[in-house]
FIKOLVO-485838 format. One record per residue: residue number from 0; x, y, z of N, C-alpha, C in turn; residue in three letters. Coordinates in pm, 1 decimal. Layout:
<rodos>
RODO  vexdren      n_px      n_py      n_pz     ca_px     ca_py     ca_pz      c_px      c_py      c_pz  roro
RODO      NUM         X         Y         Z         X         Y         Z         X         Y         Z   ALA
...
</rodos>
This chain:
<rodos>
RODO  vexdren      n_px      n_py      n_pz     ca_px     ca_py     ca_pz      c_px      c_py      c_pz  roro
RODO        0    8989.7    6768.8    4130.0    9134.4    6791.2    4147.8    9228.2    6806.7    4073.0   MET
RODO        1    9345.5    6845.5    4055.7    9451.0    6825.8    3928.8    9589.8    6772.8    3989.4   GLN
RODO        2    9629.4    6705.1    3934.1    9722.1    6667.0    4019.7    9823.9    6745.7    3970.4   LYS
RODO        3    9996.4    6773.0    4050.0   10091.7    6820.7    4000.5   10185.2    6784.5    3920.8   CYS
RODO        4   10240.5    6818.9    3844.7   10295.1    6736.2    3765.2   10440.4    6689.3    3774.1   PRO
RODO        5   10477.6    6771.0    3912.5   10637.0    6733.4    4022.5   10626.1    6640.9    4135.8   ASN
RODO        6   10502.0    6612.5    4090.8   10425.8    6562.2    4269.2   10570.8    6458.1    4301.8   ALA
RODO        7   10616.4    6326.7    4244.5   10713.1    6265.4    4256.8   10864.5    6310.3    4380.8   LYS
RODO        8   10897.1    6396.8    4268.0   10997.1    6524.3    4289.0   10967.7    6536.5    4450.5   ARG
RODO        9   10813.0    6677.4    4460.5   10839.1    6676.9    4544.1   10781.3    6624.8    4684.8   VAL
RODO       10   10734.2    6495.7    4674.7   10745.1    6347.4    4763.7   10878.2    6287.3    4807.4   ASN
RODO       11   10974.3    6308.2    4704.5   11054.3    6225.2    4734.5   11172.4    6381.7    4813.3   ALA
RODO       12   11163.0    6421.7    4788.8   11229.0    6626.8    4889.6   11144.3    6625.4    4992.7   LEU
RODO       13   11044.0    6581.0    5056.7   10944.5    6590.3    5169.3   11021.1    6468.9    5216.1   THR
RODO       14   11017.0    6342.2    5159.9   11067.7    6229.9    5254.0   11194.4    6272.9    5305.7   ARG
RODO       15   11268.3    6296.5    5170.9   11419.5    6320.8    5232.1   11426.1    6422.5    5396.1   HIS
RODO       16   11375.9    6575.1    5318.0   11399.3    6617.0    5509.5   11339.7    6614.5    5643.7   THR
RODO       17   11245.0    6479.7    5583.0   11161.2    6432.3    5739.4   11310.5    6338.6    5757.7   GLN
RODO       18   11388.5    6199.9    5712.3   11449.2    6160.2    5738.1   11517.3    6180.2    5715.0   ASN
RODO       19   11606.7    6316.0    5751.7   11703.0    6420.7    5766.2   11646.0    6469.7    5914.3   ALA
RODO       20   11560.9    6491.3    5981.8   11474.2    6549.2    6069.3   11540.3    6413.5    6180.3   LYS
RODO       21   11499.4    6337.5    6065.2   11498.2    6183.5    6213.8   11624.2    6101.1    6225.2   ASN
RODO       22   11696.5    6133.8    6116.8   11821.0    6112.4    6110.5   11957.6    6176.4    6184.0   ALA
RODO       23   12023.1    6263.9    6170.0   12054.0    6367.9    6267.0   12037.8    6369.5    6408.2   MET
RODO       24   12120.0    6265.8    6496.1   12135.8    6323.5    6614.0   12162.2    6510.0    6619.9   PRO
RODO       25   12165.4    6500.9    6735.7   12166.3    6637.0    6781.9   12241.3    6703.4    6779.7   ALA
RODO       26   12297.4    6586.5    6887.6   12524.3    6561.9    6879.3   12558.3    6649.4    6743.7   SER
RODO       27   12538.3    6623.5    6642.7   12623.3    6583.1    6496.1   12609.0    6741.5    6466.5   GLU
RODO       28   12513.6    6802.8    6522.2   12498.6    6946.2    6488.4   12449.2    6994.1    6354.1   GLY
RODO       29   12461.1    7118.5    6276.8   12383.3    7162.4    6164.3   12523.5    7074.2    5991.6   PRO
RODO       30   12488.6    7057.0    5962.3   12527.6    6982.3    5854.6   12585.3    7080.2    5715.5   GLN
RODO       31   12682.1    7111.3    5654.3   12719.2    7203.1    5513.2   12578.5    7190.7    5429.1   LYS
RODO       32   12543.1    7301.6    5443.9   12398.2    7268.0    5285.2   12442.8    7266.8    5185.5   ILE
RODO       33   12566.1    7269.7    5130.2   12586.9    7138.2    4994.7   12609.9    7019.4    5043.3   GLY
RODO       34   12693.5    6964.5    5162.7   12594.8    6842.9    5120.0   12501.2    6793.8    5154.4   ASP
RODO       35   12377.8    6910.6    5191.0   12256.1    6872.7    5201.4   12175.1    6869.7    5095.3   VAL
RODO       36   12238.3    6989.3    5000.8   12203.2    6998.0    4858.0   12202.9    6881.1    4792.4   LEU
RODO       37   12338.0    6790.4    4795.9   12353.1    6703.5    4697.9   12348.8    6507.3    4737.6   GLY
RODO       38   12282.1    6524.3    4899.0   12226.4    6416.5    4913.0   12023.8    6496.3    4824.7   ASP
RODO       39   11980.7    6530.2    4812.8   11830.9    6637.8    4750.3   11868.5    6522.4    4668.4   VAL
RODO       40   11947.8    6591.9    4562.0   11979.4    6621.7    4417.7   11974.0    6482.9    4399.3   ILE
RODO       41   12017.6    6369.1    4479.1   12085.8    6209.5    4429.8   11932.2    6170.9    4455.7   ASP
RODO       42   11869.0    6130.0    4544.1   11731.7    6139.0    4571.2   11631.1    6209.2    4498.8   GLU
RODO       43   11618.5    6271.2    4448.2   11516.5    6321.1    4354.0   11571.5    6240.0    4162.8   LEU
RODO       44   11770.8    6211.1    4242.8   11762.3    6108.2    4030.4   11828.5    6220.0    3963.1   GLY
RODO       45   11830.4    6393.2    3977.9   11852.7    6474.5    3897.5   11933.3    6510.4    3838.8   ILE
RODO       46   12075.7    6436.6    3903.8   12207.9    6470.5    3898.9   12273.6    6484.9    3752.3   ARG
RODO       47   12235.6    6389.7    3699.6   12251.9    6340.5    3524.4   12149.1    6443.0    3482.0   ARG
RODO       48   12051.1    6532.6    3481.5   12030.0    6639.4    3423.2   12125.3    6776.0    3439.2   GLU
RODO       49   12121.4    6790.1    3620.9   12164.5    6917.5    3679.7   12332.8    6906.0    3530.5   LEU
RODO       50   12408.6    6772.4    3602.7   12520.6    6783.0    3472.4   12510.4    6794.7    3418.1   ASP
RODO       51   12423.3    6790.5    3329.2   12409.3    6774.3    3168.0   12391.1    6935.7    3105.9   GLU
RODO       52   12283.1    7009.1    3174.1   12267.0    7156.0    3146.9   12424.1    7272.5    3210.5   ALA
RODO       53   12436.8    7195.2    3272.2   12627.1    7276.0    3338.0   12666.7    7240.0    3208.4   ARG
RODO       54   12693.2    7156.4    3143.6   12803.4    7117.7    3019.3   12746.3    7208.5    2892.9   VAL
RODO       55   12636.0    7241.0    2897.6   12556.8    7345.8    2765.8   12633.3    7429.4    2809.3   VAL
RODO       56   12530.8    7498.4    2922.1   12610.3    7688.7    2960.8   12749.8    7653.8    3015.8   GLU
RODO       57   12830.7    7599.9    3014.1   12992.2    7582.0    3021.7   13022.1    7633.6    2906.5   THR
RODO       58   12983.7    7512.1    2787.8   13046.5    7578.3    2705.3   12970.0    7672.5    2557.5   TRP
RODO       59   12879.7    7740.3    2593.0   12865.7    7781.5    2563.1   12901.4    7986.1    2643.5   ALA
RODO       60   12960.1    7976.1    2783.7   13017.7    8037.2    2804.2   13179.5    8052.6    2771.3   THR
RODO       61   13259.5    7965.4    2703.0   13411.0    7903.5    2732.2   13400.2    7950.0    2528.0   ILE
RODO       62   13327.3    7889.2    2433.2   13255.4    7972.6    2313.0   13292.7    8096.5    2293.0   ALA
RODO       63   13222.8    8135.2    2358.6   13241.7    8261.3    2335.9   13120.5    8369.3    2207.4   GLY
RODO       64   13082.4    8439.6    2173.5   12992.6    8495.2    2079.4   13034.3    8482.7    1987.6   PRO
RODO       65   13183.7    8436.5    1902.9   13176.1    8400.2    1756.5   13112.8    8280.7    1729.6   GLN
RODO       66   13116.2    8197.8    1815.8   13111.4    8065.1    1801.5   12965.9    8059.8    1833.3   ILE
RODO       67   12943.9    8095.7    1935.7   12746.9    8058.3    2017.1   12688.0    8151.8    1883.1   ASN
RODO       68   12762.7    8236.8    1794.2   12657.4    8331.1    1658.4   12657.3    8223.9    1551.4   GLY
RODO       69   12697.1    8084.0    1540.6   12667.5    7994.4    1460.6   12621.4    7917.8    1493.8   VAL
RODO       70   12613.4    7916.8    1602.2   12526.9    7809.6    1690.3   12412.1    7738.8    1686.9   THR
RODO       71   12373.2    7662.6    1644.3   12205.6    7668.1    1655.3   12167.1    7568.7    1760.4   GLU
RODO       72   12177.6    7500.9    1825.3   12122.9    7412.7    1981.5   12270.2    7303.5    2032.4   SER
RODO       73   12290.0    7308.3    2134.4   12314.0    7205.8    2266.6   12348.8    7137.1    2287.2   ALA
RODO       74   12315.4    6992.9    2294.5   12306.1    6921.1    2420.5   12321.3    6804.7    2433.9   TRP
RODO       75   12340.9    6720.9    2534.7   12420.4    6616.3    2592.7   12330.3    6495.8    2592.2   VAL
RODO       76   12388.9    6395.2    2527.2   12343.8    6216.6    2519.4   12454.0    6110.0    2552.4   ASN
RODO       77   12488.0    6097.1    2693.5   12592.0    6009.8    2755.2   12762.3    6024.2    2767.5   ARG
RODO       78   12734.6    6134.5    2785.4   12835.2    6211.0    2806.4   12942.1    6298.8    2691.0   GLN
RODO       79   12848.8    6257.1    2551.1   12856.0    6329.3    2445.5   12781.4    6472.3    2445.4   THR
RODO       80   12854.6    6574.8    2449.4   12793.4    6664.6    2377.0   12808.3    6749.2    2203.3   LEU
RODO       81   12692.6    6745.0    2225.2   12642.6    6813.7    2109.0   12678.0    6909.1    2003.8   TYR
RODO       82   12711.7    6977.7    1915.7   12722.6    7074.0    1871.6   12708.7    7133.2    1776.7   VAL
RODO       83   12552.5    7170.0    1749.7   12452.5    7169.8    1644.7   12545.5    7358.2    1539.7   LYS
RODO       84   12582.4    7335.6    1412.9   12667.0    7458.6    1392.5   12565.5    7462.5    1259.8   LEU
RODO       85   12548.3    7631.0    1243.5   12536.9    7673.9    1119.2   12633.6    7718.4     997.0   THR
RODO       86   12752.7    7723.5    1020.0   12885.6    7717.2     906.7   12967.7    7576.6     902.4   SER
RODO       87   12978.4    7536.0     740.2   13027.9    7424.3     770.7   13220.5    7485.0     804.3   ALA
RODO       88   13236.6    7588.3     753.8   13363.8    7643.0     858.8   13415.1    7622.9     882.2   ALA
RODO       89   13263.1    7687.1    1046.9   13348.8    7720.0    1146.6   13329.0    7528.5    1189.6   TRP
RODO       90   13254.6    7471.2    1169.3   13246.3    7292.7    1183.6   13372.8    7295.6    1150.3   ARG
RODO       91   13458.0    7272.5    1057.6   13587.1    7221.8    1030.4   13663.1    7219.1    1152.6   GLN
RODO       92   13684.7    7401.6    1189.7   13777.4    7384.7    1279.9   13787.2    7392.9    1373.6   GLU
RODO       93   13644.0    7358.7    1430.0   13609.1    7319.7    1570.4   13640.5    7184.3    1552.6   LEU
RODO       94   13585.6    7080.4    1483.1   13645.8    6937.8    1406.8   13768.4    6909.5    1536.7   THR
RODO       95   13833.4    7012.1    1402.9   14002.9    7001.8    1447.5   14038.8    6969.7    1594.9   MET
RODO       96   13974.6    7092.7    1650.6   14026.0    7129.0    1775.7   13994.0    7020.7    1878.7   ARG
RODO       97   13878.4    6941.9    1819.1   13765.9    6930.7    1987.2   13832.8    6868.4    2041.5   ARG
RODO       98   13920.9    6751.0    2046.9   13972.7    6726.5    2241.0   14016.1    6830.3    2321.5   SER
RODO       99   14051.2    6934.4    2179.7   14159.1    7100.4    2302.5   13984.5    7151.6    2353.6   ASP
RODO      100   13896.8    7137.8    2271.5   13807.2    7217.9    2325.6   13754.4    7119.4    2469.6   TRP
RODO      101   13770.6    7017.4    2395.8   13703.3    6889.3    2567.4   13735.9    6919.1    2674.8   ARG
RODO      102   13897.7    6880.3    2700.1   13970.1    6888.1    2771.9   13982.4    7051.7    2851.3   ASP
RODO      103   13950.5    7165.4    2777.3   13899.3    7298.5    2823.3   13782.4    7282.4    2921.1   ARG
RODO      104   13662.3    7244.7    2820.4   13561.0    7217.3    2843.6   13500.0    7124.6    3017.4   LEU
RODO      105   13576.3    7052.4    3000.0   13632.3    6962.2    3141.6   13650.0    7022.5    3234.8   ASN
RODO      106   13783.5    7049.8    3243.1   13896.6    7181.9    3306.3   13819.8    7334.8    3392.5   ASP
RODO      107   13714.1    7324.3    3299.3   13614.4    7478.2    3367.1   13524.1    7419.4    3456.0   GLU
RODO      108   13475.6    7285.8    3427.9   13335.7    7242.1    3469.4   13431.0    7143.7    3622.0   LEU
RODO      109   13535.8    7081.4    3634.6   13659.7    7024.8    3752.0   13578.2    6892.3    3756.1   GLY
RODO      110   13592.1    6860.6    3647.8   13537.4    6718.0    3616.1   13531.8    6665.7    3509.3   SER
RODO      111   13581.0    6528.7    3483.6   13536.1    6490.1    3343.4   13358.6    6399.3    3339.8   GLU
RODO      112   13348.6    6567.5    3269.3   13207.3    6510.5    3266.2   13144.5    6458.8    3074.6   LEU
RODO      113   13228.4    6527.7    3029.6   13186.4    6498.0    2905.1   13336.5    6432.3    2810.2   VAL
RODO      114   13339.8    6317.1    2781.6   13406.5    6219.2    2693.4   13420.6    6236.4    2554.8   GLU
RODO      115   13314.2    6327.2    2486.6   13367.3    6381.8    2331.0   13301.7    6453.5    2306.0   LYS
RODO      116   13290.2    6548.5    2168.4   13220.5    6672.5    2198.0   13202.0    6608.0    2048.6   ILE
RODO      117   13072.0    6633.2    1958.4   13041.5    6638.1    1830.8   12983.6    6711.3    1723.5   VAL
RODO      118   13046.0    6791.9    1652.1   13009.4    6940.3    1596.7   12877.7    6890.7    1523.2   PHE
RODO      119   12791.2    6916.9    1475.7   12721.7    6843.0    1343.9   12645.6    6974.6    1257.9   ARG
</rodos>
């Protein structure tokens, strides 16, 4: 029998669902789906990964096609967005305005998920 690679997360989701059924009194009524999903995300321990994915996705959106055209890769580590570029000229230009880009990115995200941007 092959073991499910996401067994830990599936088990956590199952436990959360069972606990929610047992914990919610009938008089409380339905819960908002956003609240339930937030609880599940926390229970699964994937909030950081989801936030990091949102940062990279949002960076690609605000950077636009010209910057995306010279972007080799982007990733997040400890609230720092790393953007690897293929153009030294663009790297210099973006580095000079990195605090503006960080502020714009965090505004778009709706929270301070990025403390610093490093262009490589």
